[in-house]
N, C-alpha and C positions, 0 to 999 in steps of 0.2 A: 502421194500426190497432194493430199490436203496439207501435210506438214510443209512441203516445199512452197505451196502457195502462201501459207501463213507466214513463212519466213520472208518471202519476197515482200509481202505487204508491210511487215514490221520494219524491214530495212528501208523501204521507200518512205514510210511514215516518219522514220527517224531523220532521213535526209531532208524531207519536206519541212519538218519542224525546225531544223537547224537553219535551213535556207531563209526562213521567214522570221527568225529570232532577231531582236533588235540589238542584242549583245550576247557574247559567248563567255567572256571572262572579265574580271575587273582588274584592279591593280592594288598592290599592297599599301600604297600611300596616296592620299589626297589631302588637301587642306581646306579649311573653311575660314573665311575672313570674318572674324567675330568683333562686332562693335561693342566696346566696353561702356555700358551705360552708368549713370551716376549711382553711387552706393553699391556697385558691383564689387566683387572681390575674387581673388584667385581660388579660394576654397570652393565657392559656388561654381565657378567656371570649371574647375576640376571635377566636381560632382556631376554636372550635367553633360560633360564630354567624356566621362569615364577615363580620363587621362590624369596622371600624376602632375603635380605642380612643376616638378623638375622637368618632365617631358614637355610640358607646355612652354616653359622658359627656354628650353633648348632650341625652339624654333623662333623665339622672340627675344633674343639676347639684348638687342638695342632698345626694344620697347619696354622690357621688364628688367631693369638693372638691379632691382631689389625684390627678392621673393616674398618679402613681408608686406608689400603694398603694390598697387597697380594704379596708374593714372586712368581717369575716366575719359570718355569721348575720344579714345584712340582705337585703332584696329589692331588685333593680334591674330595670328594664324593658329588654328586648332588642327592637329593631325588626326586623321582617321583613315580606315581602310575603305576602299571604293569597290563595292561588290556589284555583280550583275544580278539584279533582283528579278526573280521569276522570268529570266531570259527576256525581259522587256526594257529595262533601263538601268543605268549605273547609279547607284546610290548607297547610302549608309543609314542604318537604323539605330538611332540613339534610344536608350531606355530612360525615360524621365519619371521620377517619383512625384506623384501629384501632391500639391499642397492645397490647403483649404481655399476655396474661392477661385481655383484655376479654371481657365477656359482654353480651348484650342488656340484662340487668337492671342491670348496672353503668353501662352507657351511658345508659339511661333515668333511673334513680334518682339517680345521682351526677353524672355529667358534664352531664346536661341537667336536673338538679334537678326531676325528676318532671313536666316539661312534657309528657311522654308516658309510656307504660309499655312493659315488655318485650314484651308480646304484640303491641302495635301496631308496635313496631320490627321484630319478627320477621316480621310479616305482609308487610312491604315489602322483605324481603331473603331470599335463597335459601341463605344459609350455615347450616350445622349450628350450633345455639345452643351446643353444647359444643365447637365447634372452628371459631372464626372466624379466618381467616387473618390473621396479623400485618400483612401488607402490603396488606390490602384497605381499601376504604372502605364504610361502612355508611350506608344511607338512614335518617335519623331524622325520622319524620313527626310533626309537631305540629299538632293541630287549632286552628282559629282562628275568629273571628267578625267579620263586617263590620257588625253591628247589625241592628235589626229596626224598621222604621218603624211597625209596628203597636203596638209598645211605646212608643217615643218617637222623635221626629225630632231631638231635642237631642243625641243621642250617635251618632257614626259611627266612632269609633276605639275598639277593644276590646282588652282584655288577656286572654290565656289565663292563668288564675290557678289554679295547683295549690294545693289546700287542705292545710294543715299542722295538726298537733294543737292548736296554740295559737289557731287561727282560729275565728271565729264570725261570724254574720251581723252582729252589732253591731260587732265589731272591724273588719270589712272596710268597713262603711259609714263608720265613724269615720275610717279611713285614707284613704278616697276623698275625704272633705271636700266633699260636695255643697253646692251653694248653698242658702241659707236658703229654706225653704218646700218643698224637695224631699223626698219620702218615699223616702229611699234604700233602706230595707229592702224596701218594696213593689216598687220598681224592679228590684232585684236578683232578687227572687223571680220577677218576670214575665219577666226575661231568662233565668232558669234554673229553669223549672217543675219541681217535685219534688226539687230539689237540697237536700241536707242540708249546710248550711254549717259544721256542727260535726263533720262526719264524720272530719276529719283526713286525708282522702285523696280523690282524685278531682279533676276539673277543673270550674271555673265560669268564666263570662265576665263581666267587669266593665268599665264605661267607663274609658277611659284618657285621658291628657293628652298633647298634642303637645310639641315642644321648648320652646315658650313657656309651658308649664304650663297650657294651656287645654283644656277639653273641645272636641271637634270635632263639629259637627253632621252628622247623617246625610245622605248623598247618595243619591238614588233609583237611581242607576246601579250602586250597589254591591250586593254580596250575591247571593243566589240569585233564582230567579223569584218574583215576588210572587204572592199568592193570586189576584188578579185576572188576572195574566198567565197563570197556569196554567189558570184557568177559561176564559179567552179561547181559549187554544190547544186545550183540550179540546173546546170548542164547535166550533172550526174542524175538528178531527179528525172529530167526529161529522158535521158538515155535509159534509165531504169524502167520508166513507163513504157518506152518503145520496146524494150526487151521483154517486159511482161506481156504486152500486147502480142508480140511475135510468138511468145511461148504459148499463149492461149490459142493463137491461130494455128500453130504447129500441132498442138495437142488436139484441137478440134478436127483438123484434117486427118490425123492419125485415127481418131475415133470413127470418123466417117468411113475411111478406108476399111477399118476393121469390121465395121457394121456391114459394109457391102460384101466383103469376103465371107462374113458369117452368113449373110442372107443367101449368097450364091451357093454356098456349100449345102444349105438346107433346101434349095430349090431342086426338085426331082429332075426337071428338064436339063439342069446344068450338069447332072451326073450321067445323062444318057440312058437312064434306066427305062424310062417310058415317056411318052408325050401325051399331053392332054389334047 
């Protein structure tokens, strides 16, 4: 009896936790729009992204025609995997080796070109923000997206895109160069509800292109739980709870009946032996 109840609770707890998770799985590939600041170079970018120079160039053939140098004040796409972190959000954790004088703010704003912010970096590290050890490594967490089939199934590769002062919805749509007939502005608004594309700061998510320069279609196995999936699990949780309540009710009823029968069998008057 105890084992059966324990098993029921474990199953229901598992269903409940899945129903209220913000994501279930991630995707193998996402991109980060990295702004190349003055005096930056491919060796440094390769180091902080843990990607080879050749891998970086493969996603930026037009932007980086020569592997021995890179122009400043341009954007390039950095590839990385997009994982479901703690079943709460989609992101990727880069490991950054601290240099003397580094701060969370400098790491986020400069070295990672606002792909994240200092508060988000600090959240996933225990070091005092005013005294980060020079010999340590810092977790740099960057949010990402795997797409949304409810918006469009034509796009499954996404770029984490830090907004800059020169950006606007129109300029981003123009740079993405959607196919004819696509309402790029409406598409970006639907992927980023409530976002101010002219804010000059913050993150939005925009469709990205693969190594061959093509948009990648959405795959249903990517991303978090779908609305239907969450609803289905929620129904299963409710059904499980009702089943468990019914089981308890049935078990209690059987116990009461058993007790009554036991009491009746021990009552002398019920056996007709004698009367009081």
